[in-house]
DODOBA-17137 format. One line per field, with one value per residue (C-alpha): residue number from 1; residue in three letters; x, y, z. Coordinates in steps of 0.25 Angstrom, whole numbers. Example, Ala and Ser with C-alpha at 12.3 -4.5 7.8 and 13.67 -1.06 7.14 Angstrom:
<doros>
nupa (1; 2)
guvex (ALA; SER)
c1 (49; 55)
c2 (-18; -4)
c3 (31; 29)
</doros>
This chain:
<doros>
nupa (1; 2; 3; 4; 5; 6; 7; 8; 9; 10; 11; 12; 13; 14; 15; 16; 17; 18; 19; 20; 21; 22; 23; 24; 25; 26; 27; 28; 29; 30; 31; 32; 33; 34; 35; 36; 37; 38; 39; 40; 41; 42; 43; 44; 45; 46; 47; 48; 49; 50; 51; 52; 53; 54; 55; 56; 57; 58; 59; 60; 61; 62; 63; 64; 65; 66; 67; 68; 69; 70; 71; 72; 73; 74; 75; 76; 77; 78; 79; 80; 81; 82; 83; 84; 85; 86; 87; 88; 89; 90; 91; 92; 93; 94; 95; 96; 97; 98; 99; 100; 101; 102; 103; 104; 105; 106; 107; 108; 109; 110; 111; 112; 113; 114; 115; 116; 117; 118; 119; 120; 121; 122; 123; 124; 125; 126; 127; 128; 129; 130; 131; 132; 133; 134; 135; 136; 137; 138; 139; 140; 141; 142; 143; 144; 145; 146; 147; 148; 149; 150; 151; 152; 153; 154; 155; 156; 157; 158; 159; 160; 161; 162; 163; 164; 165; 166; 167; 168; 169; 170; 171; 172; 173; 174; 175; 176; 177; 178; 179; 180; 181; 182; 183; 184; 185; 186; 187; 188; 189; 190; 191; 192; 193; 194; 195; 196; 197; 198; 199; 200; 201; 202; 203; 204; 205; 206; 207; 208; 209; 210; 211; 212; 213; 214; 215; 216; 217; 218; 219; 220; 221; 222; 223; 224; 225; 226; 227; 228; 229; 230; 231; 232; 233; 234; 235; 236; 237; 238; 239; 240; 241; 242; 243; 244; 245; 246; 247; 248; 249; 250; 251; 252; 253; 254; 255; 256; 257; 258; 259; 260; 261; 262; 263; 264; 265; 266; 267; 268; 269; 270; 271; 272; 273; 274; 275; 276; 277; 278; 279; 280; 281; 282; 283; 284; 285; 286; 287; 288; 289; 290; 291; 292; 293; 294; 295; 296; 297; 298; 299; 300; 301; 302; 303; 304; 305; 306; 307; 308; 309; 310; 311; 312; 313; 314; 315; 316; 317; 318; 319; 320; 321; 322; 323; 324; 325; 326; 327; 328; 329; 330; 331; 332; 333; 334; 335; 336; 337; 338; 339; 340; 341; 342; 343; 344; 345; 346; 347; 348; 349; 350; 351; 352; 353; 354; 355; 356; 357; 358; 359; 360; 361; 362; 363; 364)
guvex (MET; ASP; SER; SER; SER; GLU; THR; ALA; LEU; LEU; ALA; ASN; ASP; PRO; PRO; HIS; VAL; ALA; VAL; ALA; ARG; ASP; LEU; LEU; ALA; TRP; TYR; ASP; VAL; HIS; ALA; ARG; GLN; LEU; PRO; TRP; ARG; ALA; PRO; PRO; GLY; THR; PRO; PRO; SER; GLU; PRO; TYR; ARG; VAL; TRP; LEU; SER; GLU; VAL; MET; LEU; GLN; GLN; THR; THR; VAL; ALA; ALA; VAL; LYS; ALA; TYR; PHE; ALA; ALA; PHE; ILE; GLU; ARG; TRP; PRO; SER; VAL; MET; ASP; LEU; ALA; ALA; ALA; PRO; ASP; ALA; ASP; VAL; MET; ALA; ALA; TRP; ALA; GLY; LEU; GLY; TYR; TYR; ALA; ARG; ALA; ARG; ASN; LEU; LEU; ALA; CYS; ALA; ARG; GLU; VAL; SER; ALA; ARG; GLY; GLY; VAL; PHE; PRO; SER; THR; GLU; GLU; GLU; LEU; ARG; ALA; LEU; PRO; GLY; LEU; GLY; ALA; TYR; THR; ALA; ALA; ALA; VAL; ALA; ALA; ILE; ALA; PHE; GLY; GLN; ARG; ALA; VAL; VAL; VAL; ASP; ALA; ASN; VAL; GLU; ARG; VAL; VAL; ALA; ARG; LEU; PHE; ALA; LEU; GLU; ASP; ALA; LEU; PRO; GLY; ALA; ARG; PRO; ARG; ILE; ARG; GLU; LEU; ALA; ASP; ARG; ILE; THR; PRO; ASP; ALA; ARG; ALA; GLY; ASP; PHE; ALA; GLN; ALA; MET; MET; ASP; LEU; GLY; ALA; THR; VAL; CYS; THR; SER; ARG; ASN; PRO; ARG; CYS; LEU; LEU; CYS; PRO; ILE; SER; ALA; ASP; CYS; ALA; GLY; ARG; MET; SER; GLY; GLU; PRO; GLU; ARG; PHE; PRO; VAL; LYS; ALA; PRO; LYS; LYS; ALA; LYS; PRO; ARG; ARG; GLN; GLY; ARG; ALA; PHE; TRP; ILE; GLU; ARG; GLU; ILE; GLY; GLY; GLU; PRO; HIS; VAL; LEU; THR; VAL; ARG; ARG; GLU; GLY; LYS; GLY; MET; LEU; GLY; GLY; MET; ARG; ALA; LEU; PRO; ASP; ASP; GLY; TRP; SER; ALA; LYS; GLY; ASP; GLY; HIS; ALA; GLU; PRO; PRO; LEU; ALA; GLY; ALA; TRP; GLU; PRO; LEU; GLY; ARG; VAL; GLU; HIS; VAL; PHE; THR; HIS; PHE; THR; LEU; GLU; LEU; GLY; VAL; SER; GLY; TRP; LEU; GLY; ALA; ASP; ALA; PRO; LEU; GLU; GLN; MET; ALA; ARG; ASP; ILE; ASP; GLY; GLU; TRP; TRP; PRO; LEU; ALA; ARG; ILE; ASP; GLU; ALA; GLY; LEU; PRO; THR; LEU; PHE; ALA; ARG; ALA; ALA; ARG; LEU; GLY; LEU; THR)
c1 (434; 431; 440; 448; 452; 456; 464; 471; 475; 480; 485; 499; 509; 511; 497; 497; 510; 508; 497; 505; 517; 509; 502; 514; 521; 509; 508; 523; 519; 505; 504; 495; 503; 496; 501; 500; 507; 523; 527; 526; 538; 543; 543; 529; 521; 521; 511; 503; 500; 496; 487; 481; 479; 472; 463; 459; 457; 447; 434; 440; 446; 462; 457; 450; 461; 472; 469; 465; 477; 486; 479; 481; 495; 498; 490; 494; 507; 509; 500; 505; 500; 487; 485; 487; 477; 463; 452; 443; 455; 457; 442; 441; 452; 445; 432; 427; 435; 424; 423; 427; 429; 442; 447; 443; 452; 463; 464; 463; 473; 484; 483; 485; 497; 502; 501; 510; 521; 515; 520; 509; 510; 515; 507; 493; 489; 494; 488; 475; 475; 475; 462; 455; 464; 456; 461; 463; 470; 480; 483; 486; 495; 502; 505; 506; 514; 522; 523; 517; 509; 495; 482; 476; 462; 454; 443; 453; 459; 447; 443; 456; 457; 442; 445; 459; 451; 437; 432; 417; 415; 407; 412; 412; 412; 423; 433; 440; 442; 448; 457; 462; 465; 471; 480; 485; 490; 496; 511; 521; 530; 524; 511; 509; 511; 502; 491; 492; 493; 480; 474; 479; 475; 461; 460; 466; 465; 455; 444; 430; 426; 433; 445; 457; 461; 470; 479; 479; 491; 485; 474; 480; 478; 464; 452; 442; 448; 448; 434; 430; 423; 433; 423; 414; 424; 424; 409; 401; 390; 377; 377; 367; 359; 364; 353; 350; 351; 345; 350; 352; 364; 362; 369; 369; 376; 378; 387; 399; 407; 401; 405; 395; 397; 391; 388; 396; 397; 408; 401; 404; 417; 412; 401; 398; 407; 412; 421; 418; 412; 399; 386; 376; 366; 354; 362; 361; 369; 372; 361; 349; 344; 346; 335; 333; 333; 341; 350; 342; 327; 324; 324; 332; 334; 336; 349; 350; 353; 366; 368; 380; 383; 391; 396; 383; 372; 368; 364; 354; 358; 349; 355; 348; 352; 349; 340; 338; 345; 359; 354; 352; 365; 375; 368; 365; 379; 384; 373; 378; 394; 394; 405; 403; 411; 414; 407; 419; 427; 417; 427; 437; 426; 429; 415; 413; 407; 393; 393; 401; 390; 379; 387; 388; 372; 374; 383; 375)
c2 (513; 527; 531; 540; 529; 520; 530; 534; 519; 517; 531; 529; 518; 518; 513; 503; 498; 498; 488; 478; 480; 479; 467; 459; 462; 457; 445; 442; 440; 435; 426; 414; 401; 393; 380; 386; 399; 403; 412; 427; 432; 419; 413; 411; 398; 386; 390; 376; 379; 393; 390; 377; 385; 397; 389; 381; 395; 400; 403; 393; 396; 394; 385; 376; 376; 371; 357; 355; 363; 353; 341; 345; 348; 335; 328; 336; 342; 350; 355; 343; 333; 341; 341; 327; 323; 317; 327; 319; 319; 334; 336; 327; 334; 347; 342; 351; 363; 368; 376; 363; 371; 375; 360; 358; 371; 366; 354; 361; 371; 361; 353; 366; 369; 354; 356; 368; 358; 361; 376; 387; 400; 411; 423; 427; 428; 413; 408; 414; 404; 392; 385; 389; 401; 414; 428; 426; 412; 417; 429; 422; 411; 421; 430; 419; 409; 417; 431; 438; 450; 447; 453; 441; 444; 435; 437; 440; 450; 456; 459; 466; 474; 479; 483; 489; 498; 498; 495; 498; 490; 477; 463; 457; 469; 475; 464; 471; 483; 475; 468; 481; 486; 473; 475; 489; 483; 471; 473; 469; 461; 449; 449; 434; 438; 450; 442; 432; 443; 450; 436; 434; 447; 445; 431; 435; 450; 457; 446; 448; 450; 456; 461; 463; 476; 478; 468; 471; 476; 485; 491; 505; 505; 499; 508; 497; 498; 513; 511; 505; 494; 485; 473; 481; 477; 471; 476; 464; 464; 457; 442; 436; 424; 410; 402; 388; 375; 362; 349; 334; 324; 309; 299; 286; 275; 259; 249; 244; 233; 233; 249; 260; 270; 283; 288; 300; 308; 316; 330; 337; 343; 357; 364; 363; 354; 350; 337; 333; 320; 321; 314; 314; 326; 331; 341; 354; 365; 381; 384; 375; 364; 349; 341; 333; 319; 308; 300; 287; 285; 278; 280; 292; 297; 312; 313; 328; 341; 349; 363; 369; 383; 385; 399; 402; 394; 385; 370; 362; 348; 336; 323; 310; 296; 284; 273; 264; 250; 250; 243; 256; 264; 258; 263; 276; 278; 276; 285; 296; 292; 291; 284; 275; 282; 274; 280; 276; 287; 297; 308; 304; 307; 322; 326; 341; 347; 348; 333; 329; 335; 328; 314; 316; 316; 302; 297; 299)
c3 (446; 440; 428; 436; 446; 435; 428; 441; 443; 429; 424; 427; 431; 445; 450; 438; 442; 457; 455; 448; 458; 470; 466; 461; 474; 482; 473; 476; 491; 490; 477; 479; 478; 467; 460; 447; 451; 451; 462; 460; 452; 447; 433; 428; 431; 420; 410; 412; 426; 425; 412; 420; 433; 425; 418; 431; 438; 428; 437; 448; 461; 464; 475; 466; 455; 464; 465; 451; 446; 455; 449; 434; 436; 443; 432; 420; 424; 410; 399; 391; 401; 402; 386; 386; 396; 392; 392; 402; 412; 412; 413; 425; 431; 429; 436; 447; 442; 434; 420; 412; 400; 406; 407; 391; 388; 397; 389; 376; 380; 385; 372; 364; 373; 372; 357; 358; 365; 379; 379; 383; 375; 383; 377; 381; 366; 364; 377; 372; 360; 368; 371; 383; 387; 388; 391; 405; 405; 394; 401; 414; 408; 400; 413; 423; 414; 405; 412; 400; 404; 403; 410; 418; 423; 431; 441; 452; 442; 438; 453; 456; 444; 445; 459; 457; 447; 454; 440; 439; 426; 429; 425; 417; 407; 415; 411; 399; 408; 420; 410; 405; 419; 423; 411; 415; 429; 424; 424; 413; 422; 431; 424; 429; 443; 442; 437; 448; 458; 453; 454; 468; 472; 468; 474; 488; 491; 480; 482; 477; 492; 502; 495; 504; 500; 511; 506; 492; 486; 475; 484; 484; 469; 470; 466; 471; 485; 485; 481; 494; 487; 480; 482; 471; 460; 450; 447; 442; 433; 439; 438; 429; 436; 431; 424; 431; 423; 426; 423; 426; 428; 428; 438; 431; 440; 436; 441; 431; 436; 450; 451; 451; 440; 435; 422; 417; 403; 397; 395; 380; 378; 378; 386; 400; 408; 395; 395; 408; 414; 420; 422; 412; 412; 404; 396; 405; 401; 403; 393; 398; 407; 404; 398; 411; 403; 409; 399; 402; 404; 417; 433; 438; 453; 456; 464; 466; 460; 460; 456; 449; 445; 432; 426; 419; 425; 437; 434; 443; 440; 444; 445; 442; 445; 437; 444; 432; 428; 421; 409; 400; 406; 397; 384; 391; 395; 380; 375; 383; 381; 397; 406; 418; 429; 442; 454; 462; 454; 451; 457; 446; 435; 435; 435; 435; 448; 443; 440; 452; 461; 453; 454; 470; 469; 461; 471; 484)
</doros>
């Protein structure tokens, strides 16, 4: 949008007020029914449920989160219950949801809130002080759980605002300006409903491809629609090619008590897939390839390869299976602080997606 168009929308109250008014009226009728959300116009949702859902929803779809949210709420119905849970149980329950630093932050935050008597602070500033709560999550919890006026900007809101103002600045550099413009249209009342309405609009109407402008409640004020090219916004800087890394994982199987077991390890608490149970590997990382050396000298069989796309790199992981005798395995397991996991219960191990796929190669 050129400066004159932007000024026209924000120069006086009626257009600014109309956006919030029309969007909230639409939300009252078309709000998505989600297990962590209170209906439009009702008292705010319970803070624990809002916080838990917002952490899960970071870089993850609503469809993927629903089952995980339900499982967490059933197993740990309050923040005090979650705070008392063993780390390994929570990390295993999170397996498959990705971005595992979120699970570590989830536990740290739950324990901090538990130390406060199980009561979440109600202001955006106080919420920011909790472990793992960035600007977005703190604003979302303040607005949705406590009815505070806060500016909530996720990827859906970014898209709606960039189109509403036909913002020519490219992401990610445009984010401060997008937040400023979102602040200008956020009402003092029903800020939580407004935030969720913006999210719903972006998820169901103002979609990244083929936006349904004829169904949009704020299309009359949308400069992107008026330009005839709403899909052009938000403008994005060219993507850099992701580096490719190489690594190896090791499938080491033996019988214990007449039942087959596979060797697993617990990854370090920090870093890539930190704290998760996994197969032994060769030390690959986001910064470089693994050393390719197995944890034990002897006969190994190539079982196949899996490819996994992380946020900042792509990993090609070869999987090798042990063909040697059982004799040296016990000492090797102790050396790497390993755990023999029953194959019959491998689905309960809580392996992250990468290693679950590698395990399937070992099971075939």
